[in-house]
C-alpha positions as CSV (number, residue, x, y, z in Angstrom):
1,M,109.9,-60.5,-65.4
2,P,108.9,-59.4,-61.9
3,E,105.9,-57.1,-61.5
4,L,106.5,-53.5,-60.6
5,T,105.0,-54.0,-57.2
6,Q,107.5,-56.7,-56.4
7,L,110.4,-54.4,-57.3
8,V,109.0,-51.5,-55.2
9,N,108.3,-53.8,-52.2
10,E,111.7,-55.5,-52.3
11,K,113.6,-54.9,-49.1
12,R,117.3,-55.4,-48.8
13,R,119.4,-55.6,-45.7
14,S,122.4,-54.0,-47.5
15,V,123.1,-51.8,-50.5
16,R,123.1,-53.5,-53.9
17,I,126.5,-52.9,-55.6
18,D,127.2,-53.3,-59.3
19,M,130.9,-54.1,-59.3
20,E,131.5,-55.7,-62.8
21,S,134.2,-53.7,-64.6
22,E,134.8,-51.6,-61.5
23,S,138.1,-50.6,-60.0
24,L,138.3,-51.9,-56.4
25,I,140.9,-51.9,-53.6
26,L,141.8,-55.0,-51.7
27,H,143.1,-54.6,-48.1
28,W,144.8,-57.3,-46.1
29,S,147.6,-57.8,-43.5
30,N,150.9,-59.5,-44.4
31,L,152.7,-62.1,-42.3
32,D,154.1,-59.4,-40.2
33,D,150.6,-58.0,-39.6
34,Q,151.4,-54.9,-41.7
35,P,148.4,-53.5,-43.6
36,Q,148.7,-53.9,-47.4
37,K,146.5,-52.8,-50.3
38,M,146.3,-53.0,-54.0
39,Q,144.0,-51.9,-56.8
40,V,142.2,-54.6,-58.7
41,Q,139.6,-54.7,-61.5
42,C,136.4,-56.7,-61.1
43,I,136.0,-59.0,-64.1
44,D,132.9,-60.9,-63.0
45,I,130.6,-61.6,-60.0
46,S,128.5,-64.7,-59.6
47,R,125.1,-64.8,-57.9
48,F,126.7,-67.2,-55.4
49,G,129.1,-64.6,-54.0
50,M,132.3,-65.3,-56.0
51,L,134.2,-62.4,-57.5
52,L,136.8,-62.8,-60.2
53,L,139.4,-60.0,-60.0
54,A,142.3,-59.0,-62.2
55,S,145.5,-57.7,-60.6
56,T,149.2,-57.1,-61.3
57,S,150.2,-58.9,-58.1
58,S,149.4,-62.3,-56.5
59,L,148.0,-63.1,-53.0
60,E,148.0,-66.3,-50.9
61,T,145.0,-68.6,-51.2
62,Q,142.9,-68.6,-48.1
63,Q,144.0,-65.0,-47.4
64,Q,141.2,-62.9,-45.9
65,V,140.7,-59.6,-47.6
66,R,138.5,-56.6,-47.3
67,I,137.3,-55.2,-50.6
68,Q,136.7,-51.5,-50.7
69,T,133.9,-51.3,-53.3
70,A,133.6,-47.6,-54.1
71,P,136.7,-45.9,-52.8
72,L,135.8,-42.5,-54.2
73,S,132.0,-42.2,-53.5
74,H,131.8,-44.5,-50.4
75,P,135.2,-44.7,-48.8
76,N,133.9,-46.7,-45.8
77,Q,132.1,-49.4,-47.7
78,F,133.9,-52.8,-47.4
79,I,133.1,-56.4,-48.1
80,T,135.0,-59.2,-46.4
81,A,136.1,-62.1,-48.6
82,N,138.5,-65.0,-48.8
83,V,140.9,-65.8,-51.6
84,R,140.0,-69.2,-53.1
85,R,142.0,-69.4,-56.3
86,I,144.8,-67.5,-58.1
87,E,145.7,-68.0,-61.8
88,Q,148.7,-66.3,-63.3
89,K,147.7,-65.1,-66.8
90,S,151.0,-63.4,-67.8
91,A,154.2,-62.1,-66.1
92,Q,152.3,-59.3,-64.4
93,R,148.6,-60.3,-64.7
94,Y,146.7,-62.5,-62.2
95,H,143.1,-63.6,-61.9
96,I,142.1,-63.9,-58.3
97,A,138.8,-65.6,-57.3
98,V,137.4,-64.5,-53.9
99,E,134.4,-65.7,-52.0
100,I,132.4,-63.1,-50.2
101,E,131.7,-63.9,-46.6
102,P,128.0,-63.7,-45.6
103,E,126.9,-60.6,-43.5
104,N,126.0,-61.2,-39.9
C-alpha cells in the first residue's frame, strides 16, 4: 500500500474519473457527417485504457467517438476513443469495447 506522502504528492495531468457503472454519452459523426449521440453504461475499465460499454445500439468498428464522462456535473468533459470491438448480446443489447486515445 502506498504511503500517505506518496498519495499527497501524486500529481496528475488530468482529473481521475471513476466511470465503472456510470451512465455516459457517446458522440460521433455518421457517414453524412451528421452529429450522433447515444447513452451507454460503463461496464468495466482497464488500466490500459480500454472501456467496455453496454448499449442498445451498435456502432462501426474503428469509429472515433467522444465520450462525455459526466454529462450532468461536468458537461464539457470529454474523452476521445476508438471503437475496437462490438459484440451483440441480445436483440437490443451490445457490448462495445473502446480504446481511449492518449492525451497530448
